[in-house]
Biopython code that builds the backbone (N, CA, C, O; Angstrom):
import numpy as np
from Bio.PDB.StructureBuilder import StructureBuilder

atoms = [
    (1, "MET", "N", (62.283, 145.653, 249.420)),
    (1, "MET", "CA", (61.355, 146.250, 248.627)),
    (1, "MET", "C", (62.648, 147.499, 247.884)),
    (1, "MET", "O", (63.029, 148.544, 248.411)),
    (2, "ALA", "N", (62.949, 147.090, 246.939)),
    (2, "ALA", "CA", (63.733, 148.166, 246.184)),
    (2, "ALA", "C", (63.163, 149.243, 246.024)),
    (2, "ALA", "O", (61.938, 149.133, 245.974)),
    (3, "THR", "N", (63.626, 150.431, 245.905)),
    (3, "THR", "CA", (63.248, 151.777, 245.271)),
    (3, "THR", "C", (63.947, 152.123, 243.942)),
    (3, "THR", "O", (64.644, 151.240, 243.442)),
    (4, "GLU", "N", (63.849, 153.199, 243.374)),
    (4, "GLU", "CA", (64.675, 153.777, 242.288)),
    (4, "GLU", "C", (65.484, 155.076, 242.774)),
    (4, "GLU", "O", (65.003, 155.937, 243.512)),
    (5, "ASP", "N", (66.544, 155.084, 242.346)),
    (5, "ASP", "CA", (67.206, 156.688, 242.369)),
    (5, "ASP", "C", (66.469, 157.680, 241.588)),
    (5, "ASP", "O", (65.827, 157.615, 240.539)),
    (6, "ILE", "N", (66.813, 158.821, 242.588)),
    (6, "ILE", "CA", (66.517, 159.950, 241.438)),
    (6, "ILE", "C", (67.309, 160.687, 240.684)),
    (6, "ILE", "O", (68.480, 160.314, 240.600)),
    (7, "THR", "N", (66.962, 161.696, 240.076)),
    (7, "THR", "CA", (68.114, 162.409, 239.508)),
    (7, "THR", "C", (68.226, 163.468, 240.128)),
    (7, "THR", "O", (67.333, 163.757, 240.925)),
    (8, "THR", "N", (69.367, 164.367, 239.943)),
    (8, "THR", "CA", (69.344, 165.681, 240.451)),
    (8, "THR", "C", (68.681, 166.512, 240.672)),
    (8, "THR", "O", (68.438, 167.069, 241.742)),
    (9, "GLY", "N", (67.947, 166.859, 238.671)),
    (9, "GLY", "CA", (66.734, 167.045, 238.490)),
    (9, "GLY", "C", (65.535, 166.989, 239.130)),
    (9, "GLY", "O", (64.887, 167.946, 239.554)),
    (10, "GLU", "N", (65.210, 165.599, 239.196)),
    (10, "GLU", "CA", (63.997, 165.257, 240.275)),
    (10, "GLU", "C", (64.289, 165.739, 241.782)),
    (10, "GLU", "O", (63.372, 165.989, 242.564)),
    (11, "GLY", "N", (65.291, 165.817, 242.029)),
    (11, "GLY", "CA", (65.279, 166.275, 243.823)),
    (11, "GLY", "C", (65.154, 167.379, 243.737)),
    (11, "GLY", "O", (64.034, 167.759, 244.078)),
    (12, "ILE", "N", (66.072, 168.417, 243.298)),
    (12, "ILE", "CA", (65.405, 170.040, 242.826)),
    (12, "ILE", "C", (63.498, 169.928, 242.934)),
    (12, "ILE", "O", (62.736, 170.206, 243.860)),
    (13, "HIS", "N", (63.249, 169.406, 241.567)),
    (13, "HIS", "CA", (61.845, 169.382, 241.119)),
    (13, "HIS", "C", (60.686, 169.101, 242.555)),
    (13, "HIS", "O", (59.604, 169.659, 242.739)),
    (14, "LEU", "N", (61.397, 168.001, 243.466)),
    (14, "LEU", "CA", (60.828, 167.590, 244.435)),
    (14, "LEU", "C", (60.792, 168.475, 245.371)),
    (14, "LEU", "O", (59.753, 169.053, 245.688)),
    (15, "VAL", "N", (61.739, 168.645, 245.828)),
    (15, "VAL", "CA", (61.930, 169.898, 246.773)),
    (15, "VAL", "C", (60.935, 171.484, 246.444)),
    (15, "VAL", "O", (60.141, 171.897, 247.290)),
    (16, "ARG", "N", (61.132, 172.118, 245.273)),
    (16, "ARG", "CA", (60.093, 172.914, 244.849)),
    (16, "ARG", "C", (58.622, 172.418, 245.075)),
    (16, "ARG", "O", (57.711, 173.220, 245.279)),
    (17, "LEU", "N", (58.428, 171.047, 245.029)),
    (17, "LEU", "CA", (56.928, 170.640, 244.936)),
    (17, "LEU", "C", (56.604, 170.729, 246.565)),
    (17, "LEU", "O", (55.405, 170.828, 246.827)),
    (18, "ALA", "N", (57.419, 170.709, 247.562)),
    (18, "ALA", "CA", (57.289, 170.412, 248.587)),
    (18, "ALA", "C", (56.991, 171.908, 249.071)),
    (18, "ALA", "O", (55.903, 172.213, 249.560)),
    (19, "ARG", "N", (57.845, 172.650, 248.931)),
    (19, "ARG", "CA", (57.820, 174.132, 249.190)),
    (19, "ARG", "C", (56.197, 174.517, 248.857)),
    (19, "ARG", "O", (55.345, 174.652, 249.735)),
    (20, "THR", "N", (55.957, 174.664, 247.418)),
    (20, "THR", "CA", (55.082, 174.802, 246.633)),
    (20, "THR", "C", (54.010, 173.983, 247.533)),
    (20, "THR", "O", (53.353, 174.846, 248.114)),
    (21, "SER", "N", (53.662, 173.020, 247.811)),
    (21, "SER", "CA", (52.601, 172.510, 248.422)),
    (21, "SER", "C", (51.916, 173.149, 249.810)),
    (21, "SER", "O", (50.716, 173.338, 250.009)),
    (22, "VAL", "N", (53.028, 173.422, 250.703)),
    (22, "VAL", "CA", (53.409, 173.940, 251.908)),
    (22, "VAL", "C", (52.271, 175.787, 251.778)),
    (22, "VAL", "O", (51.263, 176.291, 252.273)),
    (23, "GLU", "N", (53.500, 176.151, 250.648)),
    (23, "GLU", "CA", (52.574, 177.416, 250.720)),
    (23, "GLU", "C", (50.822, 177.670, 249.966)),
    (23, "GLU", "O", (49.929, 178.397, 250.400)),
    (24, "SER", "N", (50.813, 176.862, 248.855)),
    (24, "SER", "CA", (49.045, 176.795, 248.635)),
    (24, "SER", "C", (48.234, 176.249, 249.847)),
    (24, "SER", "O", (47.128, 176.767, 249.998)),
    (25, "TYR", "N", (48.574, 175.367, 250.662)),
    (25, "TYR", "CA", (47.772, 174.446, 251.875)),
    (25, "TYR", "C", (47.764, 175.949, 252.706)),
    (25, "TYR", "O", (46.739, 176.551, 253.028)),
    (26, "ILE", "N", (48.618, 176.223, 252.866)),
    (26, "ILE", "CA", (48.357, 177.678, 254.443)),
    (26, "ILE", "C", (47.664, 178.191, 253.555)),
    (26, "ILE", "O", (46.474, 177.889, 253.476)),
    (27, "LYS", "N", (48.382, 179.302, 252.468)),
    (27, "LYS", "CA", (47.104, 180.070, 252.011)),
    (27, "LYS", "C", (45.953, 179.894, 251.383)),
    (27, "LYS", "O", (45.228, 180.887, 251.337)),
    (28, "ASN", "N", (45.419, 178.527, 250.684)),
    (28, "ASN", "CA", (44.494, 178.411, 250.594)),
    (28, "ASN", "C", (43.626, 177.313, 250.999)),
    (28, "ASN", "O", (42.490, 177.141, 250.557)),
    (29, "LYS", "N", (44.307, 176.456, 252.003)),
    (29, "LYS", "CA", (43.713, 175.270, 252.825)),
    (29, "LYS", "C", (43.109, 174.224, 251.070)),
    (29, "LYS", "O", (42.054, 173.615, 250.892)),
    (30, "LYS", "N", (44.015, 174.370, 250.334)),
    (30, "LYS", "CA", (43.670, 173.274, 249.114)),
    (30, "LYS", "C", (45.309, 172.836, 249.011)),
    (30, "LYS", "O", (46.372, 173.428, 249.200)),
    (31, "ILE", "N", (44.864, 171.300, 248.555)),
    (31, "ILE", "CA", (45.919, 170.407, 248.042)),
    (31, "ILE", "C", (46.340, 170.593, 247.153)),
    (31, "ILE", "O", (45.366, 170.301, 246.460)),
    (32, "ILE", "N", (47.504, 171.039, 246.069)),
    (32, "ILE", "CA", (47.856, 170.771, 245.019)),
    (32, "ILE", "C", (47.290, 169.546, 244.506)),
    (32, "ILE", "O", (47.357, 168.496, 245.145)),
    (33, "ASN", "N", (46.488, 169.677, 242.875)),
    (33, "ASN", "CA", (46.345, 168.738, 242.330)),
    (33, "ASN", "C", (47.836, 168.159, 241.752)),
    (33, "ASN", "O", (47.895, 168.675, 240.636)),
    (34, "TYR", "N", (48.359, 167.818, 241.830)),
    (34, "TYR", "CA", (49.637, 167.414, 241.218)),
    (34, "TYR", "C", (49.891, 165.614, 240.778)),
    (34, "TYR", "O", (50.148, 164.639, 241.484)),
    (35, "ASN", "N", (49.648, 165.791, 239.105)),
    (35, "ASN", "CA", (49.180, 164.560, 238.580)),
    (35, "ASN", "C", (50.608, 164.216, 237.613)),
    (35, "ASN", "O", (50.944, 164.350, 236.436)),
    (36, "ASN", "N", (51.010, 163.862, 238.472)),
    (36, "ASN", "CA", (52.344, 163.037, 237.382)),
    (36, "ASN", "C", (52.136, 161.621, 237.524)),
    (36, "ASN", "O", (51.544, 161.006, 238.412)),
    (37, "ASN", "N", (52.813, 161.153, 236.340)),
    (37, "ASN", "CA", (52.522, 159.737, 235.709)),
    (37, "ASN", "C", (53.739, 159.031, 236.138)),
    (37, "ASN", "O", (53.949, 157.926, 235.637)),
    (38, "SER", "N", (54.496, 159.468, 236.915)),
    (38, "SER", "CA", (55.802, 158.642, 237.347)),
    (38, "SER", "C", (54.796, 157.423, 238.045)),
    (38, "SER", "O", (53.601, 157.441, 238.338)),
    (39, "ASN", "N", (55.811, 156.401, 238.166)),
    (39, "ASN", "CA", (55.718, 154.960, 238.889)),
    (39, "ASN", "C", (56.547, 155.069, 239.922)),
    (39, "ASN", "O", (56.215, 154.398, 240.899)),
    (40, "LYS", "N", (57.841, 155.904, 240.056)),
    (40, "LYS", "CA", (58.305, 155.830, 240.826)),
    (40, "LYS", "C", (58.104, 155.801, 242.665)),
    (40, "LYS", "O", (57.693, 156.761, 243.316)),
    (41, "LYS", "N", (58.411, 154.779, 243.100)),
    (41, "LYS", "CA", (58.023, 154.962, 244.718)),
    (41, "LYS", "C", (59.299, 155.140, 245.481)),
    (41, "LYS", "O", (60.357, 155.043, 244.860)),
    (42, "ALA", "N", (59.306, 155.339, 246.497)),
    (42, "ALA", "CA", (59.795, 155.631, 247.384)),
    (42, "ALA", "C", (59.566, 156.205, 248.933)),
    (42, "ALA", "O", (58.689, 157.053, 249.093)),
    (43, "GLY", "N", (60.262, 155.801, 249.945)),
    (43, "GLY", "CA", (59.878, 156.829, 251.016)),
    (43, "GLY", "C", (60.205, 157.885, 251.264)),
    (43, "GLY", "O", (61.352, 158.093, 250.867)),
    (44, "VAL", "N", (59.782, 158.662, 251.720)),
    (44, "VAL", "CA", (60.005, 160.227, 252.039)),
    (44, "VAL", "C", (60.119, 160.584, 253.488)),
    (44, "VAL", "O", (59.574, 160.062, 254.461)),
    (45, "PHE", "N", (61.096, 161.768, 253.400)),
    (45, "PHE", "CA", (60.817, 162.369, 254.556)),
    (45, "PHE", "C", (61.296, 164.417, 254.191)),
    (45, "PHE", "O", (62.214, 164.852, 253.495)),
    (46, "VAL", "N", (60.339, 165.120, 254.914)),
    (46, "VAL", "CA", (60.057, 166.195, 254.559)),
    (46, "VAL", "C", (60.375, 167.005, 255.979)),
    (46, "VAL", "O", (59.686, 167.014, 256.998)),
    (47, "THR", "N", (61.384, 167.547, 255.774)),
    (47, "THR", "CA", (62.027, 168.686, 257.182)),
    (47, "THR", "C", (61.958, 170.248, 256.793)),
    (47, "THR", "O", (62.443, 170.851, 255.835)),
    (48, "ILE", "N", (61.240, 170.650, 257.799)),
    (48, "ILE", "CA", (61.072, 172.201, 257.526)),
    (48, "ILE", "C", (62.167, 173.136, 258.465)),
    (48, "ILE", "O", (62.867, 172.603, 259.327)),
    (49, "TYR", "N", (62.189, 173.841, 258.324)),
    (49, "TYR", "CA", (63.565, 174.605, 259.136)),
    (49, "TYR", "C", (62.771, 176.311, 258.981)),
    (49, "TYR", "O", (62.190, 176.840, 258.033)),
    (50, "HIS", "N", (63.092, 176.807, 260.413)),
    (50, "HIS", "CA", (63.024, 178.042, 260.364)),
    (50, "HIS", "C", (64.130, 178.480, 260.533)),
    (50, "HIS", "O", (64.803, 178.059, 261.474)),
    (51, "VAL", "N", (64.730, 179.662, 259.473)),
    (51, "VAL", "CA", (66.335, 179.763, 259.522)),
    (51, "VAL", "C", (65.870, 181.301, 260.225)),
    (51, "VAL", "O", (64.797, 181.828, 259.931)),
    (52, "ASN", "N", (66.711, 181.828, 261.050)),
    (52, "ASN", "CA", (66.921, 183.333, 261.441)),
    (52, "ASN", "C", (67.960, 184.205, 260.249)),
    (52, "ASN", "O", (69.176, 184.115, 260.078)),
    (53, "LYS", "N", (66.935, 185.055, 259.541)),
    (53, "LYS", "CA", (67.773, 186.010, 259.015)),
    (53, "LYS", "C", (69.081, 186.852, 259.352)),
    (53, "LYS", "O", (69.900, 187.480, 258.681)),
    (54, "MET", "N", (68.871, 186.534, 260.898)),
    (54, "MET", "CA", (70.114, 187.356, 261.553)),
    (54, "MET", "C", (71.536, 187.082, 261.556)),
    (54, "MET", "O", (72.515, 187.826, 261.493)),
    (55, "ASN", "N", (71.396, 185.759, 261.651)),
    (55, "ASN", "CA", (72.615, 184.381, 262.418)),
    (55, "ASN", "C", (72.569, 183.322, 261.370)),
    (55, "ASN", "O", (73.549, 182.578, 261.394)),
    (56, "SER", "N", (71.631, 183.055, 260.409)),
    (56, "SER", "CA", (71.001, 182.000, 259.745)),
    (56, "SER", "C", (71.310, 180.518, 260.420)),
    (56, "SER", "O", (71.712, 179.490, 259.875)),
    (57, "GLU", "N", (70.952, 180.800, 261.910)),
    (57, "GLU", "CA", (70.613, 179.810, 262.723)),
    (57, "GLU", "C", (69.372, 178.984, 262.237)),
    (57, "GLU", "O", (68.311, 179.474, 261.849)),
    (58, "LYS", "N", (69.664, 177.711, 262.317)),
    (58, "LYS", "CA", (68.386, 176.768, 261.689)),
    (58, "LYS", "C", (67.728, 176.038, 263.176)),
    (58, "LYS", "O", (68.339, 175.410, 264.040)),
    (59, "ASN", "N", (66.364, 176.359, 263.102)),
    (59, "ASN", "CA", (65.689, 175.810, 264.314)),
    (59, "ASN", "C", (64.607, 174.433, 263.190)),
    (59, "ASN", "O", (64.352, 174.617, 262.000)),
    (60, "LEU", "N", (64.345, 173.689, 263.669)),
    (60, "LEU", "CA", (63.568, 172.636, 263.563)),
    (60, "LEU", "C", (62.272, 173.158, 263.459)),
    (60, "LEU", "O", (62.064, 173.932, 264.393)),
    (61, "ARG", "N", (61.135, 173.026, 262.555)),
    (61, "ARG", "CA", (60.116, 173.818, 262.413)),
    (61, "ARG", "C", (58.505, 172.557, 262.132)),
    (61, "ARG", "O", (57.291, 172.760, 262.152)),
    (62, "GLY", "N", (59.376, 171.281, 261.891)),
    (62, "GLY", "CA", (58.401, 169.977, 261.434)),
    (62, "GLY", "C", (59.297, 169.277, 260.665)),
    (62, "GLY", "O", (60.331, 169.629, 260.098)),
    (63, "CYS", "N", (58.440, 167.699, 260.783)),
    (63, "CYS", "CA", (59.095, 166.753, 259.916)),
    (63, "CYS", "C", (58.340, 166.012, 259.888)),
    (63, "CYS", "O", (57.790, 165.833, 260.975)),
    (64, "ILE", "N", (57.874, 165.205, 258.792)),
    (64, "ILE", "CA", (57.201, 164.018, 258.778)),
    (64, "ILE", "C", (57.932, 163.225, 257.406)),
    (64, "ILE", "O", (58.537, 163.710, 256.450)),
    (65, "GLY", "N", (57.590, 161.755, 257.758)),
    (65, "GLY", "CA", (58.184, 161.062, 256.584)),
    (65, "GLY", "C", (57.332, 159.799, 257.068)),
    (65, "GLY", "O", (56.608, 159.614, 258.047)),
    (66, "TYR", "N", (57.861, 158.702, 255.566)),
    (66, "TYR", "CA", (57.533, 157.236, 255.408)),
    (66, "TYR", "C", (58.412, 156.735, 255.167)),
    (66, "TYR", "O", (58.992, 157.110, 254.148)),
    (67, "VAL", "N", (58.826, 155.944, 255.729)),
    (67, "VAL", "CA", (59.876, 154.716, 255.923)),
    (67, "VAL", "C", (59.830, 154.160, 254.242)),
    (67, "VAL", "O", (60.727, 154.260, 253.405)),
    (68, "PHE", "N", (58.264, 153.464, 254.067)),
    (68, "PHE", "CA", (58.006, 152.723, 253.210)),
    (68, "PHE", "C", (57.815, 153.563, 252.062)),
    (68, "PHE", "O", (58.072, 154.765, 252.122)),
    (69, "PRO", "N", (57.402, 153.042, 251.072)),
    (69, "PRO", "CA", (56.805, 153.783, 249.881)),
    (69, "PRO", "C", (55.013, 153.596, 250.001)),
    (69, "PRO", "O", (54.400, 152.529, 250.032)),
    (70, "ARG", "N", (54.513, 154.815, 250.047)),
    (70, "ARG", "CA", (52.932, 154.915, 249.822)),
    (70, "ARG", "C", (52.272, 154.962, 248.575)),
    (70, "ARG", "O", (51.448, 154.130, 248.197)),
    (71, "GLN", "N", (52.645, 155.937, 247.953)),
    (71, "GLN", "CA", (52.097, 155.865, 246.496)),
    (71, "GLN", "C", (53.299, 156.486, 245.685)),
    (71, "GLN", "O", (54.433, 156.198, 246.069)),
    (72, "ASN", "N", (53.110, 157.496, 244.357)),
    (72, "ASN", "CA", (54.445, 157.899, 243.804)),
    (72, "ASN", "C", (54.756, 158.941, 244.416)),
    (72, "ASN", "O", (54.067, 159.786, 244.986)),
    (73, "ILE", "N", (56.405, 158.778, 244.187)),
    (73, "ILE", "CA", (56.956, 159.708, 245.160)),
    (73, "ILE", "C", (56.674, 161.391, 245.194)),
    (73, "ILE", "O", (56.943, 162.123, 246.146)),
    (74, "TYR", "N", (56.068, 161.799, 243.917)),
    (74, "TYR", "CA", (55.689, 163.028, 243.933)),
    (74, "TYR", "C", (54.094, 163.118, 244.940)),
    (74, "TYR", "O", (54.122, 163.702, 246.023)),
    (75, "GLU", "N", (53.198, 162.677, 244.584)),
    (75, "GLU", "CA", (52.237, 162.499, 245.913)),
    (75, "GLU", "C", (52.499, 162.382, 247.645)),
    (75, "GLU", "O", (51.911, 162.928, 248.578)),
    (76, "SER", "N", (53.705, 161.373, 247.611)),
    (76, "SER", "CA", (54.138, 161.279, 248.854)),
    (76, "SER", "C", (55.018, 162.272, 249.542)),
    (76, "SER", "O", (55.218, 162.195, 250.754)),
    (77, "VAL", "N", (55.524, 163.163, 248.824)),
    (77, "VAL", "CA", (56.185, 165.035, 248.890)),
    (77, "VAL", "C", (55.120, 165.480, 249.214)),
    (77, "VAL", "O", (55.021, 165.793, 250.401)),
    (78, "VAL", "N", (54.044, 165.664, 248.414)),
    (78, "VAL", "CA", (53.075, 166.741, 249.015)),
    (78, "VAL", "C", (52.710, 166.295, 249.992)),
    (78, "VAL", "O", (53.154, 166.998, 250.900)),
    (79, "VAL", "N", (51.935, 165.228, 250.499)),
    (79, "VAL", "CA", (51.308, 164.733, 251.639)),
    (79, "VAL", "C", (52.357, 165.096, 252.790)),
    (79, "VAL", "O", (51.976, 165.886, 253.654)),
    (80, "ALA", "N", (53.793, 164.518, 252.868)),
    (80, "ALA", "CA", (54.412, 164.867, 253.980)),
    (80, "ALA", "C", (54.929, 166.023, 254.100)),
    (80, "ALA", "O", (55.590, 166.314, 255.097)),
    (81, "ALA", "N", (54.723, 166.835, 253.145)),
    (81, "ALA", "CA", (55.040, 168.222, 253.000)),
    (81, "ALA", "C", (54.125, 169.121, 253.885)),
    (81, "ALA", "O", (54.637, 169.832, 254.750)),
    (82, "ILE", "N", (52.882, 169.102, 253.697)),
    (82, "ILE", "CA", (51.818, 169.788, 254.191)),
    (82, "ILE", "C", (51.816, 169.096, 255.443)),
    (82, "ILE", "O", (51.681, 169.935, 256.334)),
    (83, "ASN", "N", (51.934, 167.564, 256.056)),
    (83, "ASN", "CA", (51.946, 167.302, 257.560)),
    (83, "ASN", "C", (52.934, 167.559, 258.105)),
    (83, "ASN", "O", (52.794, 167.720, 259.318)),
    (84, "ALA", "N", (54.388, 167.728, 257.540)),
    (84, "ALA", "CA", (54.960, 168.167, 258.252)),
    (84, "ALA", "C", (55.072, 170.123, 259.053)),
    (84, "ALA", "O", (55.709, 170.657, 259.961)),
    (85, "ALA", "N", (54.083, 170.542, 258.076)),
    (85, "ALA", "CA", (53.959, 172.054, 258.102)),
    (85, "ALA", "C", (52.656, 172.419, 258.962)),
    (85, "ALA", "O", (52.333, 173.579, 259.218)),
    (86, "THR", "N", (51.941, 171.267, 259.381)),
    (86, "THR", "CA", (50.530, 171.472, 260.009)),
    (86, "THR", "C", (50.506, 170.212, 260.995)),
    (86, "THR", "O", (49.898, 170.510, 262.023)),
    (87, "VAL", "N", (50.779, 169.448, 260.997)),
    (87, "VAL", "CA", (50.670, 168.153, 262.532)),
    (87, "VAL", "C", (51.476, 167.700, 262.679)),
    (87, "VAL", "O", (51.334, 166.506, 262.944)),
    (88, "ASP", "N", (52.785, 168.186, 262.638)),
    (88, "ASP", "CA", (53.913, 167.655, 263.424)),
    (88, "ASP", "C", (53.407, 167.805, 265.080)),
    (88, "ASP", "O", (53.070, 168.884, 265.568)),
    (89, "PRO", "N", (53.422, 166.740, 265.691)),
    (89, "PRO", "CA", (52.769, 167.281, 267.046)),
    (89, "PRO", "C", (53.729, 168.274, 268.164)),
    (89, "PRO", "O", (53.462, 168.827, 269.231)),
    (90, "ARG", "N", (55.012, 168.170, 267.283)),
    (90, "ARG", "CA", (55.534, 168.754, 268.516)),
    (90, "ARG", "C", (56.154, 170.346, 268.744)),
    (90, "ARG", "O", (56.908, 170.924, 269.527)),
    (91, "PHE", "N", (55.101, 170.745, 267.203)),
    (91, "PHE", "CA", (55.173, 172.101, 266.490)),
    (91, "PHE", "C", (53.330, 172.505, 266.655)),
    (91, "PHE", "O", (52.463, 171.643, 266.795)),
    (92, "ILE", "N", (53.091, 173.911, 266.595)),
    (92, "ILE", "CA", (51.980, 174.667, 266.391)),
    (92, "ILE", "C", (52.123, 174.708, 264.773)),
    (92, "ILE", "O", (53.073, 175.215, 264.177)),
    (93, "ALA", "N", (50.770, 173.951, 264.054)),
    (93, "ALA", "CA", (50.628, 174.447, 262.461)),
    (93, "ALA", "C", (51.779, 175.891, 262.454)),
    (93, "ALA", "O", (52.232, 176.738, 263.224)),
    (94, "ILE", "N", (51.839, 175.520, 261.214)),
    (94, "ILE", "CA", (52.681, 176.887, 260.406)),
    (94, "ILE", "C", (51.704, 177.571, 259.643)),
    (94, "ILE", "O", (51.010, 177.096, 258.744)),
    (95, "SER", "N", (51.713, 178.996, 260.182)),
    (95, "SER", "CA", (50.100, 179.731, 259.511)),
    (95, "SER", "C", (51.121, 180.610, 258.329)),
    (95, "SER", "O", (52.216, 180.329, 257.842)),
    (96, "GLU", "N", (50.056, 181.955, 258.118)),
    (96, "GLU", "CA", (50.864, 182.754, 257.123)),
    (96, "GLU", "C", (51.457, 183.806, 257.859)),
    (96, "GLU", "O", (51.952, 184.654, 257.117)),
    (97, "LYS", "N", (51.573, 184.033, 259.038)),
    (97, "LYS", "CA", (51.889, 184.646, 259.744)),
    (97, "LYS", "C", (53.647, 185.069, 260.239)),
    (97, "LYS", "O", (53.856, 185.865, 261.154)),
]
sb = StructureBuilder()
sb.init_structure("model")
sb.init_model(0)
sb.init_chain("A")
sb.init_seg("    ")
for serial, (resi, resn, name, xyz) in enumerate(atoms, 1):
    if name == "N":
        sb.init_residue(resn, " ", resi, " ")
    sb.init_atom(name, np.array(xyz, "f"), 0.0, 1.0, " ", f" {name:<3s}", serial, name[0])
structure = sb.get_structure()
């Protein structure tokens, strides 16, 4: 199953969407209603790191992804981002604290 390439601009937008999705879900327990008419499908992975501000050391905080396309890429990023933050079994769910 072939997937389409994304542009640099789309990649930047998807990273912002992942972050906004996690922030919205943690603060309001609401999933962003992201209505994008894109038909692009692709597997996605969202990885969250905690970055130590003192020494810039990165520690894995959550990672969830899907190898095969599930829905359009934007919807997949929203779901994977929220799941990486809240249901990765290796970590306690991220909270506002």
